[in-house]
Residue frames as qw, qx, qy, qz and C-alpha x, y, z in Angstrom:
[[0.000, 0.890, 0.455, 0.000, 0.00, 0.00, 0.00],
 [0.405, 0.454, -0.009, 0.793, 1.18, 3.49, -0.82],
 [0.305, -0.692, -0.396, 0.520, 1.49, 6.21, 1.75],
 [0.314, 0.702, 0.260, 0.584, 0.86, 9.67, 0.44],
 [0.373, -0.259, -0.302, 0.838, 2.50, 12.64, 1.97],
 [0.139, 0.032, -0.148, -0.979, 0.40, 15.07, 0.00],
 [0.374, 0.352, 0.727, -0.457, -3.33, 14.92, 0.82],
 [0.505, 0.609, -0.019, -0.611, -4.43, 16.59, -2.40],
 [0.249, 0.427, -0.797, -0.347, -2.38, 14.16, -4.48],
 [0.115, 0.078, 0.980, -0.142, -4.14, 11.15, -2.89],
 [0.431, 0.509, 0.476, -0.573, -7.52, 12.75, -3.44],
 [0.427, 0.578, -0.378, -0.584, -6.77, 13.25, -7.12],
 [0.130, 0.238, -0.946, -0.176, -5.80, 9.58, -7.52],
 [0.082, 0.269, 0.935, -0.217, -8.91, 8.24, -5.82],
 [0.035, -0.481, -0.609, -0.629, -11.24, 10.75, -7.44],
 [0.293, -0.745, -0.533, 0.275, -12.25, 12.70, -4.37],
 [0.205, 0.664, 0.037, 0.718, -12.35, 16.42, -4.14],
 [0.328, -0.188, -0.556, 0.740, -11.47, 18.37, -1.09],
 [0.204, -0.777, -0.424, -0.417, -14.33, 20.29, 0.39],
 [0.355, 0.037, -0.449, 0.819, -13.33, 23.01, 2.66],
 [0.282, -0.817, -0.499, -0.067, -15.46, 24.69, 5.27],
 [0.152, -0.981, 0.077, -0.088, -13.82, 28.02, 5.60],
 [0.433, 0.659, -0.558, 0.260, -10.40, 26.42, 5.32],
 [0.409, -0.538, 0.606, -0.420, -10.66, 24.67, 8.67],
 [0.674, -0.066, 0.712, -0.183, -11.99, 21.23, 7.81],
 [0.450, 0.411, -0.598, -0.521, -11.61, 18.94, 4.71],
 [0.953, -0.033, 0.094, -0.287, -13.06, 15.52, 3.96],
 [0.273, -0.563, 0.773, 0.107, -10.54, 12.82, 4.38],
 [0.620, 0.258, -0.665, -0.328, -9.98, 9.78, 2.22],
 [0.680, -0.292, 0.552, -0.384, -11.34, 6.60, 3.83],
 [0.059, -0.240, 0.937, 0.247, -10.43, 3.03, 2.88],
 [0.404, 0.369, 0.795, -0.260, -14.08, 2.00, 3.03],
 [0.452, 0.722, 0.059, -0.520, -14.93, 4.43, 0.25],
 [0.176, 0.546, -0.723, -0.385, -12.23, 2.95, -1.99],
 [0.232, 0.020, 0.972, -0.039, -13.60, -0.53, -1.31],
 [0.464, 0.579, 0.519, -0.425, -17.11, 0.57, -2.26],
 [0.362, 0.723, -0.290, -0.512, -15.77, 2.13, -5.48],
 [0.020, 0.357, -0.902, -0.243, -13.93, -1.11, -6.41],
 [0.343, 0.247, 0.885, -0.197, -17.03, -3.17, -5.78],
 [0.475, 0.676, 0.220, -0.519, -19.08, -0.91, -8.02],
 [0.279, 0.622, -0.584, -0.440, -16.59, -1.40, -10.83],
 [0.091, -0.178, 0.978, 0.060, -16.71, -5.17, -10.38],
 [0.525, 0.361, 0.618, -0.460, -20.50, -5.42, -10.49],
 [0.056, 0.014, 0.749, 0.659, -21.69, -6.72, -13.81],
 [0.548, 0.203, 0.136, -0.800, -25.05, -5.85, -15.20],
 [0.423, 0.138, 0.895, 0.045, -27.22, -8.79, -16.12],
 [0.351, 0.209, -0.404, -0.818, -28.79, -8.70, -19.57],
 [0.495, 0.162, 0.791, -0.321, -32.06, -10.56, -19.40],
 [0.646, 0.621, 0.086, -0.436, -33.00, -9.84, -23.02],
 [0.825, 0.185, 0.404, 0.350, -31.75, -11.25, -26.30],
 [0.184, -0.509, 0.331, 0.773, -29.21, -9.41, -28.42],
 [0.632, 0.624, 0.333, -0.317, -31.36, -8.52, -31.40],
 [0.305, 0.768, -0.451, -0.337, -28.50, -7.73, -33.78],
 [0.135, -0.347, 0.923, 0.096, -26.96, -11.19, -33.49],
 [0.512, 0.303, 0.764, -0.251, -30.34, -12.87, -33.71],
 [0.538, 0.741, 0.079, -0.394, -31.25, -10.86, -36.83],
 [0.143, 0.656, -0.677, -0.302, -27.91, -11.77, -38.44],
 [0.295, -0.081, 0.952, -0.001, -28.56, -15.47, -37.94],
 [0.540, 0.529, 0.568, -0.327, -32.08, -15.14, -39.34],
 [0.418, 0.775, -0.224, -0.417, -30.84, -13.30, -42.44],
 [0.012, -0.470, 0.857, 0.211, -28.20, -15.98, -43.03],
 [0.405, 0.171, 0.889, -0.131, -30.85, -18.71, -42.75],
 [0.520, 0.680, 0.262, -0.446, -33.15, -16.79, -45.08],
 [0.325, 0.707, -0.499, -0.380, -30.48, -16.55, -47.79],
 [0.182, -0.261, 0.945, 0.070, -29.57, -20.22, -47.35],
 [0.466, 0.364, 0.779, -0.209, -33.15, -21.36, -47.85],
 [0.464, 0.757, 0.029, -0.459, -33.75, -18.93, -50.71],
 [0.144, 0.595, -0.713, -0.341, -30.69, -20.20, -52.54],
 [0.262, -0.029, 0.965, -0.010, -31.91, -23.75, -52.05],
 [0.469, 0.532, 0.628, -0.320, -35.47, -23.05, -53.20],
 [0.376, 0.758, -0.154, -0.511, -34.51, -21.03, -56.29],
 [0.101, -0.367, 0.864, 0.330, -32.55, -23.96, -57.67],
 [0.726, 0.138, -0.351, -0.575, -34.45, -26.03, -60.23],
 [0.683, -0.291, 0.626, -0.238, -35.25, -29.35, -58.58],
 [0.122, 0.292, -0.886, -0.340, -34.25, -32.59, -60.21],
 [0.786, 0.020, 0.005, -0.618, -37.27, -34.58, -61.38],
 [0.510, 0.319, -0.796, -0.064, -35.23, -37.77, -61.72],
 [0.019, -0.078, 0.882, -0.464, -35.86, -39.04, -58.18],
 [0.561, 0.203, 0.355, -0.720, -39.62, -38.45, -58.49],
 [0.734, 0.366, -0.344, -0.458, -39.87, -40.27, -61.79],
 [0.380, 0.349, -0.854, 0.076, -37.55, -43.07, -60.75],
 [0.285, -0.083, 0.776, -0.557, -39.62, -43.97, -57.68],
 [0.705, 0.280, 0.241, -0.606, -42.73, -44.60, -59.73],
 [0.913, 0.329, 0.238, 0.026, -41.47, -46.35, -62.84],
 [0.561, -0.379, 0.427, 0.599, -38.16, -46.88, -64.55],
 [0.534, 0.810, 0.233, 0.070, -37.95, -44.44, -67.47],
 [0.572, -0.198, 0.211, 0.768, -34.73, -43.35, -69.16],
 [0.232, 0.896, 0.223, -0.305, -35.49, -39.76, -70.07],
 [0.676, 0.561, 0.087, 0.471, -33.78, -38.29, -73.13],
 [0.497, -0.569, -0.035, 0.654, -30.76, -36.11, -72.33],
 [0.403, 0.782, 0.289, 0.377, -30.75, -32.71, -74.04],
 [0.468, 0.079, -0.141, 0.869, -28.62, -29.55, -74.02],
 [0.079, -0.210, -0.042, -0.974, -31.30, -26.83, -74.14],
 [0.322, -0.532, -0.783, -0.009, -33.98, -27.97, -71.74],
 [0.138, -0.478, 0.090, -0.863, -36.07, -25.26, -70.08],
 [0.009, 0.077, 0.802, -0.592, -37.49, -25.29, -66.58],
 [0.406, -0.383, -0.565, -0.607, -41.21, -26.11, -66.42],
 [0.148, -0.183, 0.632, -0.738, -42.61, -25.16, -63.00],
 [0.734, -0.036, -0.051, -0.676, -46.04, -26.57, -63.89],
 [0.723, 0.140, -0.674, -0.059, -44.55, -30.06, -63.81],
 [0.220, 0.111, -0.768, 0.591, -44.30, -29.84, -60.02],
 [0.539, -0.207, 0.088, -0.812, -47.99, -29.21, -59.41],
 [0.425, -0.065, 0.850, -0.306, -49.91, -31.94, -57.65],
 [0.658, 0.464, 0.502, -0.317, -52.60, -32.09, -60.32],
 [0.206, 0.606, -0.514, -0.571, -50.39, -31.90, -63.42],
 [0.922, 0.282, 0.106, -0.244, -51.25, -34.27, -66.27],
 [0.141, -0.627, 0.751, 0.152, -48.32, -36.65, -66.46],
 [0.946, 0.245, 0.008, -0.213, -48.27, -39.47, -68.98],
 [0.326, -0.584, 0.725, 0.167, -45.47, -42.04, -68.93],
 [0.890, 0.376, -0.174, -0.192, -44.65, -44.29, -71.86],
 [0.643, -0.536, 0.533, 0.123, -42.21, -47.02, -70.82],
 [0.033, -0.483, 0.766, 0.423, -39.73, -48.92, -72.96],
 [0.175, 0.126, 0.966, 0.141, -42.10, -51.84, -73.49],
 [0.169, -0.306, -0.545, -0.762, -45.03, -49.58, -74.49],
 [0.304, -0.588, -0.719, 0.211, -47.01, -49.56, -71.23],
 [0.003, 0.560, 0.102, 0.822, -48.82, -46.24, -70.63],
 [0.350, -0.466, -0.637, 0.504, -49.35, -44.67, -67.19],
 [0.064, -0.699, -0.179, -0.689, -51.40, -41.61, -66.28],
 [0.329, -0.657, 0.338, -0.589, -50.43, -40.19, -62.89],
 [0.183, -0.372, 0.867, -0.277, -49.02, -43.48, -61.55],
 [0.718, 0.182, 0.556, -0.377, -52.02, -45.50, -62.77],
 [0.228, -0.100, 0.822, 0.512, -51.70, -47.92, -65.67],
 [0.566, 0.515, 0.248, -0.594, -54.17, -47.18, -68.44],
 [0.586, 0.149, 0.711, 0.359, -54.85, -48.72, -71.86],
 [0.223, 0.383, 0.531, 0.722, -56.99, -46.84, -74.36],
 [0.184, -0.831, -0.524, -0.012, -58.97, -44.55, -72.07],
 [0.445, -0.104, -0.080, 0.886, -56.46, -41.66, -72.19],
 [0.065, -0.412, -0.272, -0.867, -58.99, -39.08, -73.58],
 [0.555, -0.639, -0.454, -0.277, -61.60, -39.91, -70.90],
 [0.680, -0.445, -0.310, 0.494, -59.08, -39.75, -68.03],
 [0.349, 0.050, 0.037, 0.935, -57.64, -36.47, -69.32],
 [0.231, -0.548, -0.366, -0.716, -61.09, -34.88, -69.68],
 [0.647, -0.639, -0.416, 0.014, -61.87, -35.87, -66.09],
 [0.605, -0.279, -0.171, 0.726, -58.56, -34.33, -64.94],
 [0.127, 0.282, 0.197, 0.930, -59.33, -31.11, -66.84],
 [0.437, -0.639, -0.442, -0.454, -62.78, -31.03, -65.27],
 [0.697, -0.556, -0.339, 0.299, -61.12, -31.33, -61.80],
 [0.123, -0.984, 0.049, 0.116, -59.02, -28.20, -62.50],
 [0.755, -0.205, 0.318, 0.536, -55.75, -29.44, -63.97],
 [0.011, 0.659, -0.315, -0.683, -53.65, -27.22, -66.16],
 [0.804, 0.532, 0.178, -0.197, -54.43, -27.64, -69.88],
 [0.298, 0.730, -0.613, -0.051, -50.91, -28.92, -70.56],
 [0.994, -0.103, -0.002, -0.039, -49.64, -32.50, -70.74],
 [0.098, -0.766, 0.635, 0.000, -46.17, -33.60, -69.61],
 [0.986, 0.098, -0.107, -0.079, -45.29, -36.94, -71.21],
 [0.339, -0.654, 0.671, 0.085, -42.24, -38.83, -69.98],
 [0.903, 0.377, -0.127, -0.164, -41.16, -41.06, -72.82],
 [0.785, -0.386, 0.394, 0.281, -38.42, -43.65, -72.44],
 [0.068, 0.707, -0.502, -0.494, -35.45, -42.95, -74.69],
 [0.050, -0.228, 0.927, 0.292, -35.40, -46.53, -75.95],
 [0.514, 0.380, 0.655, -0.403, -39.18, -46.83, -76.40],
 [0.367, 0.316, 0.712, 0.508, -40.91, -47.28, -79.75],
 [0.077, 0.134, -0.087, -0.984, -42.05, -44.17, -81.55],
 [0.316, -0.292, -0.732, -0.529, -45.18, -45.96, -82.82],
 [0.383, -0.554, -0.701, 0.236, -46.59, -46.16, -79.27],
 [0.190, -0.392, -0.187, 0.880, -45.70, -42.48, -78.61],
 [0.128, -0.054, -0.471, -0.871, -47.51, -41.51, -81.81],
 [0.375, -0.471, -0.763, -0.235, -50.67, -43.33, -80.65],
 [0.358, -0.546, -0.520, 0.551, -50.49, -41.60, -77.24],
 [0.088, -0.237, 0.081, 0.964, -50.09, -38.16, -78.87],
 [0.249, -0.259, -0.639, -0.680, -53.14, -38.85, -81.05],
 [0.421, -0.566, -0.707, 0.047, -55.19, -39.71, -77.94],
 [0.277, -0.421, -0.286, 0.815, -53.98, -36.52, -76.24],
 [0.079, 0.012, -0.337, -0.938, -55.28, -34.52, -79.21],
 [0.355, -0.420, -0.750, -0.368, -58.63, -36.35, -78.96],
 [0.378, -0.554, -0.593, 0.445, -58.92, -35.12, -75.35],
 [0.089, 0.936, 0.257, 0.225, -58.68, -31.53, -76.64],
 [0.483, -0.778, 0.179, 0.360, -55.23, -30.72, -75.26],
 [0.700, 0.677, -0.029, 0.225, -52.76, -29.22, -77.71],
 [0.031, -0.851, 0.458, -0.257, -50.02, -28.05, -75.31],
 [0.980, -0.117, -0.104, 0.119, -47.55, -30.92, -74.90],
 [0.016, -0.846, 0.509, -0.160, -44.21, -30.61, -73.06],
 [0.913, 0.070, -0.384, 0.119, -41.89, -33.61, -73.17],
 [0.564, -0.784, 0.260, -0.004, -39.90, -34.10, -69.97],
 [0.802, 0.427, -0.274, 0.314, -36.16, -34.53, -70.45],
 [0.691, -0.577, -0.027, 0.434, -32.93, -34.41, -68.45],
 [0.258, 0.950, -0.168, 0.043, -30.66, -31.45, -69.00],
 [0.856, 0.130, -0.178, 0.468, -27.03, -32.28, -69.68],
 [0.427, -0.767, -0.018, 0.479, -24.48, -30.32, -67.65],
 [0.401, 0.904, -0.138, -0.051, -22.67, -27.63, -69.58],
 [0.877, 0.113, -0.054, 0.463, -19.25, -28.55, -70.85],
 [0.391, -0.763, 0.059, 0.511, -16.40, -26.46, -69.50],
 [0.524, 0.847, -0.074, -0.053, -14.89, -24.15, -72.18]]
């Protein structure tokens, strides 16, 4: 502990000011006051709330992560592969068709051996009737056929004729897009 010869010097260090009553009496420095001051400095304030800036930063990061994931065009391969095995044609200039992800989209599958499915149900020659019923239920007036690459064109031609009989002229063939070659 330091001993101070000069009273005013010790008051300046500990932050006290001398108060004089007509020059006769001054307040003296007391060790208990220094202890109280040290304890006040040591007291920490408790924050019972949440830091909003950090929380907002995490939410913005999550928002961008989910936006980046949802803006990507989903791969239809897993959906088609679970239902029936169809080798879709691979093309360079395929365009994204968001209507093909609707629950009520008209999806016709022609497999390699010529079997025809309409929305996971095997059908034979009743394609126009089934499509008219789907249109009556509110489906989009667009058909998305998935035709196997190694299937026979004769069967596809018959299916396209039955689609025209149902009154639908907008046909979009589903295909896989090839990745771009590096230059």
